[in-house]
N, C-alpha and C positions, 0 to 999 in steps of 0.2 A: 745666433750671434757668432761671427767668425772674424778672422783677421788674416790678411795676406800682405806680404811685401814681395815686390818683383822688380827685376831689372830688364829693361827692354832696349835692344839695339844700342847698348852702351859699353860693350866689352868685346875685345877681339876674338875671344874663344867661345863666349856664351852670348849669342844674340838674344836668348831668353832664359831667364832663371827665376824661379818662383818658390816661395815657402808659404804654406797655408795651414792654419789651424781651423778645424771645424768644431764649433761648439754646439752641443745638442743635448737633449735629455737622454740619460743613459738607457731609458726604457724604449727609445725609438729604434725599431729594427733597422739594421744597417748591414750592407754587404761590403767587405773590404775591397781594396784595390785588386782588380782582375780584368781580364779581357771580357767584354760583353759578348753576347751571342753574335756570331759572325766574325769575331776577332778583328774588327776594324776600329773599335772604340775601346779605350781602357780608362778605368777610373773606379771610384767607389760608387755605391748605389744606395739610395734611400729605399729601404725595404718597405716603407709605408706607402709612398706615392710613386715610386719607381724612377724618380729623377736623379740628378746628381748635382754636386756643388763644385766639382772639379773633374774634368776629363779631357782626354786628348784623342787624336785619331791618327791612323797610319799615314794619312795624306798631309800631315803637317798642320793640323788645326788644333787649337786649344780653346777651351771655354771654362770660365769659373764665375762664381756667383756668391754674393753676400746679401743678407737682408738689410733693409734700411730701418733703423730703429725709429719707431713711431708709436703713438698712443692708440690710434684708431685703425681698424682693419676693414678691408673690403668684405661685404657679405658674400659668402660662397665664392671665394676667389679661385682663379686658376692656379695650378701648382707651379711655383717659380722654378723648381728643379727641372721642369721640362724644357726650359729655355736653353740651357747649355746643350742638352741632348739633341734637341731639334736642330741646332746649328751644326753639330757634328754629323748628324745624319743627312744634312742637306749638302748641296754643292754650291751654295750661295756665298758670295763674298761677305766679309764682316759688315761692310756698309749696307749692302742690300738686305741682309738679314736684320740689321739694326732698324732699318726703316719699316720692315715688316712687323717687328716687335712693337714699335711705337704705335702702330695702328690698333693694337690690342692692349696697350700698357695699362689702361684703366681697369682691366679685368684682374690685375694682380695686386697683392699687397706690395709694399715698397721693396724695390730690389736695385742692386748694382750688378751689372752683367758686363764682363769683359770677354771680347771675342778676338781671337788672333789667328792669322794665317801666316805661318812661318815662311812658307815658300815665296810669298809676295811681300813679306816684311810689312804686313798691315795689322794694326790693332786698333779696335775701337772700344769705347766705354759707353754703355747704354744705361740709362737711368729713368726712373719714373717718379722720383721724389727729389727735391720739393716740386719739381715740374718734370715734364717729359722731354727727353732729348738724347743726343749722342754726340760724341766728339772723338777725334783721332787722339790716340795716346802718344805723347811725345817721348823721344828717347830719354832714358834716365831711370832713376829709382823712384818707385811709386808705392804708396801704402794705401790699402783699402780696408776699412773697418765696416761699421754699420751706419756710416754717413757717406757723404759724397767723396769721390776719389781725392785723396791727399788732404782730407780734413785733418787738421793737426790736433786730434785728441791726444792726450798725454801718452797713452799706451802705443798709439801709432808712431809718435815721435820717438819713443824709446826703441821701438823696433827698427825704425828707419836709421837711427843713429848707430845701433849695434850692427845692423846689416852693412852699412857703409864702412864701418871699422873693419869687418871681416873681408869685405871686397878689397879694401886697401891693403890688408895684411897679405892676402894671397896674390894680389897683383894680376899678372897675366898667366899665372900657373893654373893647375887643376884644382878645382874646388871640391873639398870633401863633403859629400852630401849629408851623411849621418852626423858628422861633427857640427855642421851648420844648423841642422835641425835641433840637436841637443843644446847647443849654445844659445840659440835665439828663440826657439819656439816653446821652451819649457820655463820661461821667465814668469815667476809668480808675483813680482812686485806690483803692488796696487797703488792707486793715487791716494796720497795721504792728506789731500786737501779737497773738501767737498766742492770748493769753488771751481776746481779744475774739471769736475765731472760734466758730462753733456747737459744734465738738467732736464732729461726727457722723462725718465722714470724716477721713483722715489730714491733719494740719495743712498739709502742702505742697500738697495738692489744694485744700483749703478756701481757702488763701491765693490761689490762682489764680482762684477763683470769687468772691472777696470784693469785686470792683468792680461798679459798676452796669453798665458796658459790659465785656463779657468777650471776650478774644481770647487763646487759649492753645492749647497742644498737649497732648493727653492720649494715653495709650497706644493708644487706638482711632483717633486721628487728630485733625486740626484741629477745635477746638471753640470756640464763642463766640456772641456776639450776631449772629443771622442777620437780625433785623429790629427796627426801632424804630417803633412805631406811636403815633398819637394819634387819639382819638375824642372829638369835641366835640359836645355837643347844646345848642342855644340855647333860650331861653325860648319862642320861636315854633316850636319843634320842627323846626328844621333841623339835620341831621346832617352833619358833615364828618369823613370818615375818611381819614387820611393814613398812608402807610407808606413807610419808607425801608428797602430790603431789599438783601441781598448776593446778587449773581448772578454766578457765575464770577469772583470776586475784584473785581467792580465794584459800586459802590453805585448803585442805581436808585430812582426815586421813583414812587409811584402815589398818586392821590387820588380820592375819590368823594364827591360831595355830593348829598344827597337830602332830601326833605321827608317827615316821618313821616305815614303815612296812617292816620288813626283810623277804623276801620270797626266 
């Protein structure tokens, strides 16, 4: 379970700006933010299946993924974390790759996939629940949880509201990455009325997952926010990728800055 808020083509200094919390079992092996082999792709890596939830590439492409909350799973599904990686490894446009994914969407458990090409100002949202499809992402602020894009779950609306307040506060100036992560992505407020919960899993479970930052104990072990990331792209195509991640009960920081190479 994850949550992300992002702003697309709606700011003079930042054509793209994203904050992302990845929620996972603490026992799942994970590699922190770093350049992958070949140093063309940068992001965190799922140590179990080898995929990623958020990564970018030197040629100006970004991909990120959340699961779709559902009760039933596909038998022996393909790994969803491969989808962002495959896009970044390809030279296909977001639209062409989206159409390719839809041909195999039935092989995956529920997912939300966002693909962006900064150089062509193109972004698409690909999904396989409750049906299969993709659409162009419109300029503005968007929130993605474990439902369809911009579904107004209470935690999503809290994040959207707080994000917009900070955007208005800093105006056209420079945005402080770490401060935004700390202010917005560490929020532990939970929904206080069960009627506001999605109603997919038992209420006591959904209550534990109803905060932006999750830290709880599930039957399979400790579960919660393993990393908080920020990815900022400026109008001169400089990318700053920041990650605060949990490592053996300690929070550590990584940051990568690079210039998009248009070839």
